[in-house]
N, C-alpha and C positions, 0 to 999 in steps of 0.2 A: 556104763556107756563108753568110757575111755578105754577100758579093757577090751571091749568089742572092737573098737577101732584099731587098737594095737594088734589084735589077732588078725584082723582083715589085712593089715599092711604086711604082717609077717608071712601070711599065707601067699599073698600075691606079689611078694618082693621080686621074684624072678620074671614077672610079667610086665614090669614097667619098661618103657622105651627110653633108653639112655643114648640113643644114636645121635650123632651130629649130622647136620645137613651137609650136602655136597659143598666142595670148595667153590667160593664165589656166589653162594646162594644169597647172602645179604646184599652184595653189590647189585645182583640182578633184580632183587626185590626193590631196592632203593631206586634203581633206574626206571622200573615200571611204575613205581609210585610217583616219581617226578613227572614222567610223561603224562600220567593220568591227571595230576593236579594242574599241569599247564593247559591241557585241553579243556578242563572244566572251567578254569579262569577265563579263557577266551570266550567260551560260550556264555557263561553266566555274567561276565563282566559287563557286557552291553546291557543286559536286562537290568542289572543292578543300578546302573546309572539312570536309566529311565525311571525305575521305581523310586529312587531317591529324589529325583527331580519332581516327580508327581506328588510324592509325599510332602515335599517342601512347599509346593504350590498349595496343596490342601491345608497344610498347617497355617500358612500365611492367610489364606482365605478364612479359615476358622477363627483365627485370632481377630481379624478385621470384623467378622460378623459378630463375634462375642463382644467386642468393644462397642460396636454400633448398638447392639441390643441393650448393653448395660447403660448406655447414655440415654436410652428411651425410658428407663425405669426411674422411679423416684420412690424412696422408702419413707417410712414414718420418721426415721432419724433425720431426714433432710428438712422436716417441717419445723420442729421445735425441740428443745431439750426434754420437755415433758413427754413428748411422743417418742423420743429416743429411749427414754427410761422405760416407757410402756412396752415398746418393741423388744428391748433387751430382756425385760422380765419374761415375756411370753416365749422368746426364743430359748432362754436358759431353762425355763420350765419344760419346754418340749424336749430339749436335749437331755435333760435329767431323766425324763420318763423313758426316752428311747434307750439310754444307757442301761437303765434298770431292766427293761424288757430284753435287751440283747444279752445281758448276763444270765437271764433265765431261759434262754433259747435251748431247746432240745429237739431231737428228731421227731419226738411225739407231738410237740406243739408248734412245729415249723409252719404248718398249713394255716393255723389260726393267726400267727404273727404275720405271715406273708400277706394274708387277706387284709389285715388292718393296715399294713404298710402300703398296699395298693390304694386304699382310701386316703391315706396321708399324701400320696403322690398326687392324687386328684385335687386335694385341697391345696397343695403346694403350687400346682399349675394355676389354680384359681387365684392364689395369692399373687403370682407373677402378672396375671392379667389385671388384677386390681391395682398393682403398682403402676402399670402402664396407664391405666385409666385415671389414677391419682394425678399423674403429670398432665394428662389431657384436660382434666376437669378443674385445673388450677386449685388443687388441694381442697376439693369439696368435702364437707364434713360427712356426708352420707357415704362417700367412698372410704374415708378414714374409719367410720363405724363398721363398714363391711370388712375392712382389713382386720380390725380388732376382733370382729365376730369370727372371721376365718381362723385366727389364732386360737380363739376359745374352742372352736369346733375341733381343731387339731388336738388340743389338750384333752377334750372330751373323748375323742376316739382312742387316744392312748390310755386314758383312765379306764374306759370300758374294756380295753384289751387286757389291762392288768387284772381287772375283776374276772374276766373270762379265764385268764391263765390260772388264777387262784382256784376258781371253780373246777377247772380241768385237773389241777393237782389233787384236789379233794376227791374228785371222781376217780382218778387213777388209784389213789390210796385205798378208797373203799373197794374198788374193783379187785385190787391185789389181796386185800384182807378176805374178801368173799371167796376168792380162788384158793386161799390157804386153808379156809375152813372146810371147803369141799374136798 
């Protein structure tokens, strides 16, 4: 390969352009470049200030809204140390399952994983609603039970997903072996 390149360069050595540009070319180019950038700054500068001001207002509004929403929620950890321990157990178990699933993600099983994660999103939204309801109900035991059941359902969805992924691996392996035989 390198010999081919050397031969190409040797054959076309006389065809390369070694000419210098006219005198003053670089100065003319810089002058045109400076005039172009000055005109762009004046046009886009006004838009940039408006955009940054609007983004700042949205950021402040979002921060305020987020803080307001957080204050409306109460978690199991706010009720008692035992409830905090229970919530931490479920959250760590869920995170462990999610990490295991993410490690095994492939383009072939992406659809299965995405579908399960959509179900998890629904359960997470339900959990947020239950947290608001927990505050409104003055820590009603039925709401606490519903939150714990929600955590259990999230773990169940993840465990079912792990089982489906294992079955999918076996199916792919059998399918590949059958194709090799044929």
